[in-house]
N, C-alpha and C positions, 0 to 999 in steps of 0.2 A: 455476639452479634453476627448474623449470617449475612453474607454479601447478597445483594439482589441479583437476579439472573442477568440483567442488563449490565450491571457493574462487573460481574465476574467475566462475562463475555468480553467486555471492552478490555479488561486487564489482560486476558489471554490473547486477544487479537492485536494488541499493541505492536507496532512495527518497530524496530531498529535499535541497534546498539549505537549510541551516540557518545562521542567524547565531549559533548557540549558541556561547557563549564559555566555558561551564562555570561562569560566575559566578552564574547564576540558581539559586534554591533548587531542590533536587532534589524531584521529586514524591514523595508518600507511596507506599509499595509494600506490597501485601498479596498473599497467594496464596490462591486458592479452589480447592477440589476439585470437579471437574466430572465425573469418572468414576473408577472404581476405579484407584487408583494414578496418577491424572493430576491435577496441580495446575497452574493457570495464573497467570501474573503479571498483576496489575492495578496500573496506575499511576493516581494521583489527583492532579490539578493544582489541585483546589479550584474556587472560583467559585460563583456563585449563579444559579438559574434552572432550566430543564429539565435532566433527567439525560441527559447525552450519553455514549455509549460509542463510542470511536474504534477502528476495526478496520483493521489494517495490510494492505498488499498482500503479495503472495507474496515470501517471503524476508526480511521485516522483522519487527521487534519493536515493541512499543508505544512504545519510546524514540524511534522515528523521528518521533513527534509532539511532541517536547519543546517546540519553539518554537511550532508551530501551535496546540497545546493552550492555551498561555498566552495567545494572542491571542483565544481564545474564552471565557476565564473571566469576561469582562464580560457575557456573554450566557447562560452555562450553567454547571452543575456538570460538570466534564469529567474523564472517566476514559478509560483506554485498556487494551485487552486484548492480550496476546501469545499467539498461537495455539500449540497443541501443536507440538512439534518445533523450537521456536526459542527463543533466548535463555535466560532463567531458567525458562521453563515446562518441564514434563516432555517429554522427547524420546521420546514413545510410539512403539511399533512399528506401531501401526495407528490407525484413526480419522481418516483424512485425506479421507474423502468429504464432500461438501457438507452432507449431512443431519447427520452427526456434528459437523462444525465449527459448523453453525448451532445444534445442541443445546448445544455448549460455550458459545456466546454466551448462550443462554437460561439455562442453569444458572448461569453466572457472574452474570448479572443477578439471578437468584433469590437466590443466596447474599448478594449485596450489598443486597438489598431494593429493587431498581429495578423498580417495577411497570410503568411506561410509558416505557422508555428511547427516546431518539432515537439511532438507529444511524447513524454516519457512517463510511463505508467507502471505502477506496481500492482500485482495481484489482480483483483477484480476489475481494476481500471482497464485491463486489456480488452474487456468486452466493450467498454465505452469507446475505446480507440477504434475497434473494428467497426462499430456502428457509425462513428465519425467518418470513416473512410467510405462506407456505403452511402451515407446520406449526402456527403460533400466531397466527392472524389476530386483529388487534385489539390484540395485545400491544405492538407498537411504536407510540410516539406519532407518530413521523415517521422518514423515511429521507433521507439525503443520500448520493448516489453521486458520489464524486470520481474522475472518469474511470473509472468502475466498472460502468456499466450496459451491459455487453457480454455476448455469449455466448462466454465464454472457451474453451469446448470446441471452437470453430472455429479456435483459434490454430494447431493443427497444419497445417490446410489452408492457412492464411495463410503459414506458414513454408515450406511446399512451393512455393507459387506465387511467393513472393518471399523467398528466403533472406536473412537478415541478412548484412551485410558482415562480414568478419573484423575483430574488435576489436583495438585496440592494447593489447597486454598491458603491465601495469605493469613498469617496470624495477626493478633492485635498489634504486636511489635512491628510487623510488616506494613501496617496501615498507619503507623505513627506520624509519618511526614512524607512529603514528596520524595525526599531522598531515600526513605525506607522502601517506598513503592518501587523506585527505580532499582534498588538493590535486590528486592524480591524478584523482579522480572529477570534480572541478570542471573540470579542463582537458579531459578526454576525454568526459565524459558530460553536462556542462552543469549538474550539480547535485552536491551532496555530502551527507553525513549528519551529524547532530549527533554530537558526540564520544561521548556515552553510547550511541548506536546502534552506532557503530564498535566500542566496547568490548564491547557485548552480542553482536555477531555474529562477532567475530574474536578469535583468541588472538595475543598478542604476547610475544616473549621478554623476558628480563631486560634485554636491550639495547634494547628497544623495537621490534625488528624484527617485521614481520608474519610469522606462522608458518602459521596454518591457520584454517579456519572453525569456529565453535562449533556451527553447525547440523548436524543429522544428515545423513549422505550421501544419505539417501533422501527426506527430508521434501518438498523441492521436487518431485521426480519423482512421489511418491505423490499430492500434491495435483493435479498436472497430469493424471495418469493417471485420476483419479477424477472429473474434471470432466464434467458433463452439461449439456444446455441448461437454463438457469435458468428457473424458473416466474414470469417477470415479469408474466404475466397475473393473478397472485394478489396483486400489489402494490396495496394499497388505502389505506395510510397516506398522509398528506400527504408529497409527495416533491419533492426538488430533485435534478436530475441535471446535473452540470457536465461537459462533454466538452472534451478538449484535442485540437485538430486540428493535427497536427505539420507542421513545415516541415523542410527539409533541415538548416538550421543548428541548429535546436532539437533535432532527433532525433539528429543525428550531428555535434556541434560540431567534431570533429577530422577531418571528411571531407576537408579539404584535404591531409591527410597520407596519405590512402589511395592505393593504387595504382589504375590505371585500372579494373581489374576490380571492385574493391570500391567505387570511387566510383559506378560504374554500378549496382551492387547497392544502394547506399544510396539513390540516386535512385528506383530501381524500388520499393524497399520503402516509401519515404515516399509515393509516388504511390498505391500500393495501400492503405496505412494511412489516408490521407485519404479515399479512396472508401469503405473499410470502415467508418470512423467515422461517416460520413454515413448509410450504410445501417443501421448498428446504432442510431443515435440515432432514426431514423425508425421502426424496428421497435419500439424501446422505447416511443416515444410512442404507437404504435398499441396496444401491450399495456397501457400505463398512461396513458390519455388525460388524466388529472387532473394528471400530473406537470409541473412546471416544468422546461423544458429550456433550458440555457444552453450555447452552443458558443463556445469561445474559440479563434479561429484564430491559430495561431502559439504556442500555449501548450505547455508541457512536460507530459508525462504525470504528472509529480510536481508539478503547479502549486500544490498546496496548501502547498508550501514554497518552490518557486522564485519564486512570487508569494504569499508568506504573507499580507501585508496585504490584497491584493485578494481572495484566496480567503476569508480570514476575514471580510472585510466582507460578501461575498455570503452566506456560511453564517450569520453573525451576524444579518443582516437576516431571513433565513428563520426562524431560531430565535425572533427577537423577534416575528415575525408569527404564531406558533403560538397565542398566547393561553393562557388557563387551561385 
């Protein structure tokens, strides 16, 4: 049985190494209406301090933050938003451009009474945060970019210049259960997802076997298609931007199993990504000179959970330094 294109993409896009065992108390869940017929899932892990809203990367839901969010509750009141098209949020047919997604974030904050939220976003959420700053200057108390301060509209050019190697598809055994899917991600991608994230993104049969993706077939493509250069020059709030500079072992942990062609593709891709990351960080620093830039050489793109304690320590220190 071959994986559908959407299912394969979601498996490869999954964010995070989580130590989640399912024993921690589940976050409170509410739904907020952000547009006609569009309700978004909001998770609340509690905590005290600045109001933090976590924004997931492409293809994920707020459940991807289950472990990381709990690490931040000593520094902030922590919530997370699942964007339209994913998980329990409305799978809308439109509204996937960055302006609309930024408006979804703002409207959700309005509904929850968050006057000055700290937005913490991973990956493509960086574009939404930049548009939030342009459209509602002064509304965000602060911004944290978790390997997110990039111009993601350039990714197509990057893919053309250095295509990804062919990925190792999960076997029948790898699809046997949620635990097997998590283990496959760990072995082949260097990270895995909290169990609740796996259950939010995928459908499993009565026998526990992976069946299909819960995401709409078009959500990922629509977000990618609508990406434009983000207005980072409008970022004025206190800002922390943490970048992950990949290595071959971190980016493609299963590269030893690749054939010669794909091993060479993997090496070329990592070389280009390292150079691109350095260029993007310099460009962001020029656009937002007040921002604190941290570059972690050898870190995973999903470092907020592959190195949950270290990333939470850096973000927590930033939050503690915001003052009243």
